[in-house]
C-alpha positions in Angstrom: -0.2 16.5 -23.6 2.6 14.5 -22.4 0.4 11.3 -20.3 1.3 10.2 -16.4 2.5 6.7 -16.6 0.7 6.1 -13.0 -2.5 5.7 -15.0 -0.9 2.6 -16.8 0.0 1.1 -13.3 -3.8 2.1 -11.8 -5.7 -0.9 -13.6 -3.2 -3.5 -12.0 -3.7 -1.8 -9.0 -7.4 -1.8 -8.8 -8.3 -5.3 -9.8 -5.9 -6.6 -7.1 -7.7 -4.2 -4.5 -10.8 -5.9 -5.5 -9.5 -8.8 -4.9 -8.4 -8.1 -1.3 -12.4 -7.8 -0.1 -14.3 -10.3 1.7 -16.0 -12.0 -1.0 -18.1 -14.5 1.3 -20.1 -11.0 2.3 -22.8 -9.7 -0.3 -22.1 -6.3 1.0 -19.0 -4.4 1.8 -17.8 -1.2 2.6 -15.6 0.6 -0.5 -13.4 3.7 -1.0 -15.1 5.8 -4.2 -13.1 8.7 -5.9 -14.6 10.7 -7.9 -12.9 13.0 -10.8 -12.5 16.8 -9.8 -12.6 18.5 -13.2 -12.3 21.8 -14.7 -13.2 23.4 -18.1 -9.8 24.4 -19.9 -11.7 28.1 -19.2 -11.4 27.7 -16.2 -8.5 26.1 -15.4 -6.5 28.5 -17.2 -8.6 31.5 -15.8 -8.0 29.8 -12.1 -4.4 31.4 -11.0 -5.7 34.1 -8.8 -4.3 35.8 -5.6 -6.1 35.3 -2.5 -5.3 36.6 1.1 -3.3 34.3 3.2 -5.2 30.2 3.5 -4.6 27.1 5.9 -1.7 25.0 4.8 -3.5 21.3 4.6 -0.1 19.7 3.3 3.0 20.9 3.2 5.1 21.0 0.0 8.3 22.2 -1.1 9.9 25.3 0.0 11.6 28.1 -2.1 13.3 31.5 -1.1 13.7 34.5 -2.9 14.9 37.7 -1.0 13.0 38.3 2.1 10.0 36.2 0.6 9.4 32.4 1.4 7.3 30.5 -1.2 5.6 27.0 0.3 3.8 25.2 -2.0 0.8 23.2 -1.1 0.6 20.0 -3.7 -1.9 20.7 -6.8 -3.1 23.7 -5.1 -1.0 26.9 -5.5 1.6 28.6 -3.2 1.8 30.3 0.2 3.5 33.4 0.0 5.4 34.4 3.4 7.3 38.0 4.2 10.4 36.9 5.7 12.0 40.5 6.2 12.6 39.5 9.8 13.1 35.6 10.5 12.7 35.7 14.0 8.6 36.5 13.3 7.8 35.8 9.5 3.9 36.2 8.6 1.8 34.6 5.8 0.8 37.4 3.2 -1.3 35.6 0.8 -2.1 32.6 -1.6 -1.2 32.5 -5.3 -3.9 29.8 -6.4 -2.4 27.5 -9.3 -4.4 24.4 -9.7 -2.2 21.1 -10.3 1.0 23.2 -8.3 3.7 21.1 -7.5 7.1 23.2 -8.3 8.2 26.8 -8.4 11.2 28.7 -9.0 12.1 32.6 -9.2 14.2 35.0 -11.5 14.7 38.7 -11.3 10.4 39.1 -9.9 9.1 36.5 -12.5 8.2 33.1 -11.0 7.7 30.0 -12.9 5.1 27.2 -11.7 3.9 23.9 -13.4 0.1 23.8 -13.6 -0.1 20.4 -14.3 1.2 19.9 -18.1 1.2 23.8 -18.6 4.2 26.2 -17.8 2.7 29.7 -16.0 4.8 32.9 -15.5 3.8 35.2 -12.8 5.1 38.9 -12.2 6.0 39.5 -8.1 7.3 42.5 -8.5 4.3 44.1 -6.5 3.8 41.3 -4.0 0.1 43.7 -3.6 -0.6 43.3 -7.4 1.3 39.8 -8.2 -0.5 38.8 -12.1 -0.1 35.9 -14.7 2.3 37.1 -17.7 2.5 33.4 -20.0 1.1 30.3 -20.2 3.4 27.5 -22.4 0.7 25.0 -22.9 1.0 20.7 -22.7 5.3 21.2 -22.0 5.4 19.6 -18.4 4.2 16.2 -17.7 1.0 15.7 -15.7 1.6 15.1 -12.2 -1.6 15.0 -10.6 -1.7 12.0 -7.9 -3.8 8.7 -8.8 -6.2 7.6 -5.9 -4.4 4.5 -5.4 -6.2 3.9 -2.1 -9.5 3.9 -3.8 -11.4 0.6 -4.6 -13.2 2.4 -6.8 -12.8 5.3 -9.9 -16.0 6.6 -10.7 -15.0 8.0 -14.1 -18.3 8.0 -15.8 -19.2 11.8 -15.8 -15.4 12.9 -16.9 -15.4 14.2 -20.6 -11.5 13.4 -21.0 -11.7 14.9 -24.1 -13.1 19.0 -22.9 -12.3 18.7 -18.9 -9.0 18.6 -17.1 -8.5 16.6 -14.2 -7.0 18.9 -11.0 -7.9 16.3 -8.1 -10.3 13.7 -6.4 -13.4 13.8 -4.2 -13.2 10.8 -1.8 -16.5 8.9 0.1 -17.0 5.5 1.7 -20.2 3.2 -0.3 -21.2 0.0 1.1 -21.8 -1.9 -2.4 -22.2 -4.9 -3.3 -19.0 -7.1 -4.1 -19.9 -8.7 -7.4 -21.1 -5.3 -8.5 -17.5 -3.6 -7.7 -15.7 -6.5 -8.9 -17.3 -6.1 -12.4 -16.6 -2.0 -11.8 -13.2 -2.4 -11.6 -12.9 -5.2 -14.6 -13.7 -2.0 -16.8 -11.2 0.3 -15.6 -9.0 -0.9 -18.1 -10.9 0.7 -21.1 -11.1 3.9 -19.1 -7.0 4.2 -18.4 -6.0 3.5 -22.0 -8.7 6.6 -22.9 -7.1 8.8 -20.7 -3.4 8.1 -21.0 -4.3 8.9 -24.7 -5.3 12.3 -23.4 -3.4 13.3 -20.8 -2.0 16.1 -21.2 18.6 37.3 -9.3 17.5 34.0 -9.3 15.7 32.0 -5.5 17.0 29.1 -3.7 14.9 26.0 -3.6 15.5 22.6 -1.4 17.3 19.2 -2.7 13.9 18.1 -3.7 13.0 20.7 -6.1 12.3 19.4 -9.8 12.8 23.0 -11.3 16.1 24.4 -11.5 17.3 28.0 -13.0 20.4 28.2 -14.7 21.0 31.7 -15.9 18.9 32.1 -18.8 17.6 28.8 -18.6 15.0 27.0 -16.7 15.2 22.7 -16.4 12.3 21.1 -15.3 12.7 17.3 -14.6 9.8 14.7 -15.2 10.0 11.4 -14.6 12.2 10.5 -17.5 12.8 13.9 -19.2 14.8 17.4 -18.7 12.3 20.1 -20.2 14.6 22.9 -21.1 12.9 26.3 -21.3 15.0 29.4 -22.2 13.9 32.3 -20.1 15.9 35.0 -21.3 12.6 37.3 -22.2 11.3 36.9 -18.8 8.0 37.0 -19.9 8.2 35.1 -22.5 9.5 31.8 -22.1 10.4 29.5 -25.2 10.3 25.8 -24.8 13.3 23.9 -26.1 14.1 20.2 -26.8 13.7 17.8 -24.7 16.7 15.6 -23.7 15.7 11.7 -22.3 17.4 11.6 -19.3 16.9 8.4 -17.3 14.1 6.5 -15.6 12.5 7.4 -12.4 13.7 10.9 -12.2 12.5 12.8 -9.1 14.8 15.9 -8.1 17.7 18.0 -10.3 20.8 20.2 -8.2 23.4 22.1 -10.2 27.0 22.9 -10.0 28.4 25.3 -12.3 28.0 23.6 -15.8 26.8 20.0 -14.5 23.3 19.0 -13.4 22.5 16.3 -10.5 19.2 14.4 -11.3 18.4 12.2 -8.5 16.3 9.3 -9.3 14.8 6.4 -7.8 17.5 4.5 -9.8 20.8 6.4 -8.9 21.9 10.1 -10.1 22.3 11.1 -13.4 25.0 14.2 -14.5 24.6 16.5 -17.5 26.7 18.4 -19.0 25.5 21.9 -19.5 28.0 23.5 -21.1 25.6 24.5 -23.8 22.9 25.1 -22.2 20.1 24.6 -24.4 21.0 20.8 -25.0 22.2 19.0 -21.9 24.2 16.2 -22.5 24.7 13.4 -20.7 28.2 12.4 -18.6 27.6 9.6 -16.5 25.4 7.9 -13.8 25.8 6.0 -10.7 24.0 3.4 -9.7 22.4 2.5 -6.0 19.1 0.1 -6.8 15.7 1.6 -6.3 15.1 3.5 -3.9 13.8 7.9 -3.3 16.3 9.8 -3.6 17.6 13.9 -3.6 21.1 14.9 -4.0 22.8 18.0 -3.4 26.9 18.6 -4.4 29.7 20.1 -2.5 33.4 20.2 -3.6 33.9 16.9 -4.9 31.1 15.0 -3.3 27.8 13.9 -4.3 25.4 13.6 -1.2 22.2 11.2 -1.5 19.5 10.4 0.8 18.0 7.1 0.4 14.3 6.2 1.7 13.5 2.9 1.5 10.2 1.1 3.6 8.1 2.9 0.5 7.0 2.4 -2.9 10.2 3.3 -4.2 11.0 -0.3 -3.7 14.4 -0.4 -0.7 14.1 -2.2 2.2 16.4 0.1 4.1 17.4 4.2 4.5 20.8 5.7 4.4 23.2 8.9 3.2 25.3 8.0 0.3 28.6 10.0 -0.6 30.0 10.2 -4.0 32.9 10.5 -5.1 32.9 12.8 -8.2 36.3 13.8 -8.7 36.2 12.3 -11.6 33.0 14.1 -13.1 33.3 10.8 -15.8 33.3 7.9 -13.0 31.5 8.9 -10.1 31.9 6.0 -7.4 30.5 5.5 -3.8 32.8 6.5 -0.8 30.7 5.7 2.1 27.5 5.1 3.2 25.9 6.0 6.7 22.6 4.5 7.7 19.4 6.6 8.2 15.7 6.0 9.4 13.7 7.9 6.7 15.4 10.6 5.2 14.0 13.3 2.8 15.5 16.5 2.1 19.2 17.6 3.0 21.4 20.8 2.3 25.0 21.8 3.1 26.5 25.1 4.2 30.4 25.1 4.8 31.1 22.7 6.9 27.7 21.5 8.2 25.5 18.6 6.4 21.5 18.9 7.4 19.5 16.1 6.9 15.5 16.0 7.2 15.0 12.7 9.1 11.5 12.0 8.9 10.2 11.6 12.4 13.9 11.0 13.8 14.3 14.9 13.4 16.2 16.8 11.6 19.9 16.0 12.1 23.4 18.3 11.5 26.7 17.1 11.2 30.0 18.1 10.8 31.4 16.9 7.2 34.9 18.1 6.9 35.9 14.3 7.1 32.9 12.6 4.9 34.5 9.7 6.0 34.0 10.5 9.5 30.9 12.6 10.1 30.5 13.7 13.0 26.9 14.6 14.7 26.9 17.6 15.8 22.6 17.8 16.9 19.1 16.6 16.5 16.5 18.3 16.8 13.8 15.2 17.3 10.7 17.5 17.9 10.0 18.2 14.4 9.4 16.0 11.3 10.8 17.8 8.8 10.7 17.5 5.0 13.0 19.8 3.6 15.8 22.4 4.6 17.2 25.4 2.4 20.5 26.6 3.9 20.7 30.9 3.0 23.4 32.5 3.7 22.7 33.5 7.9 19.9 30.8 8.8 18.1 28.1 7.8 14.7 27.0 6.5 12.8 24.1 7.1 9.3 22.9 6.1 7.7 19.9 7.8 4.2 18.8 8.8 2.9 22.1 8.3 5.2 24.3 10.2 8.1 26.5 8.9 10.9 26.9 11.2 14.2 28.4 11.2 17.1 28.0 12.5 20.4 30.5 13.4 23.8 28.9 12.1 26.6 28.5 15.6 29.7 26.6 15.9 27.6 23.9 18.1 24.9 23.0 14.8 22.1 25.2 14.9 19.9 27.7 17.4 16.3 28.1 17.3 14.9 31.2 15.5 11.4 30.8 14.8 8.7 28.8 13.7 5.3 29.7 11.8 2.9 27.3 12.1 0.5 27.7 8.3 -2.2 25.5 8.9 -3.4 28.7 10.7 
């Protein structure tokens, strides 16, 4: 399996975190993380369909026909019947341990399950069934418990068990004992790193993108290429090194646009099995998704977080010459996440500042049309007839108007 680079930096975090405790006291309260694991057999058999479940944390959103899929990070996918956008309803939940991204082609759903790629036949909503699993073809994205003071790993057999999450608890422990434990974390991390193992429409934060007969799945530095011409038997192709800290993927024509913490990478897929590097645009260090329209790439940069940047904004990049992308103009934002475009309307999820709508007919002079400040949006999908938005356990839909958007419906996913 491909390793997670987070394993390599956890050691430094744990040692630093232990130093922040009050060493003048003999005992202190510590947050302890214990691995949640499954056997390989349990993990592979865990993909299953359940009745509607409450959603705790909203992940990425995907639309296919009259169905909507909302990811709950590392747990699975919530299914929503959207035949009536004014009254959507939850219909089920696909349990997929370690799931973060999905994509759909002709009623086949492709999903990551830690480092595996699984395929499900969703043609019959009442009888969704797994049809294929490619093992160890993706990077493992299980988040590490950086907030924890101690990671208790003694009961985890990394050779035979798969890490699917963490259980957190608070314990009052001896300060000196904890410092000794944390010094031993490095050995654990080194051992664990050696063993880490009709198309729908996704939002701007997607890591999966289907283009005709190929699925492209990006991880932190690689484009993973899959031939899906046989939907029930995808074939993993050669991985392509793409850069560093890659977070999102967008397609326009024969090009892939990859958003990374460092900038935007552009790849040519005229030979779909072998994406070829074309150019890059660097903007420093920030979290950023990318969408493209015409001669411009729209990039939101979110600062004030683990991505390193201190300022947030919207960057508009001139890509009229695909080989030499250049910054045209930037606009300040508060804490932007996903974004989307339909015609001359630009939609930006600006965190606690709400969903913002702009007229982008003149990109050097964006005009704000509306702000929905009663929502905390994460990502959007501009469909042909209306807009989908997900954020903080709420799926909202809006009808397009000349003035921006008109509220259509809201579905509470936490119920």
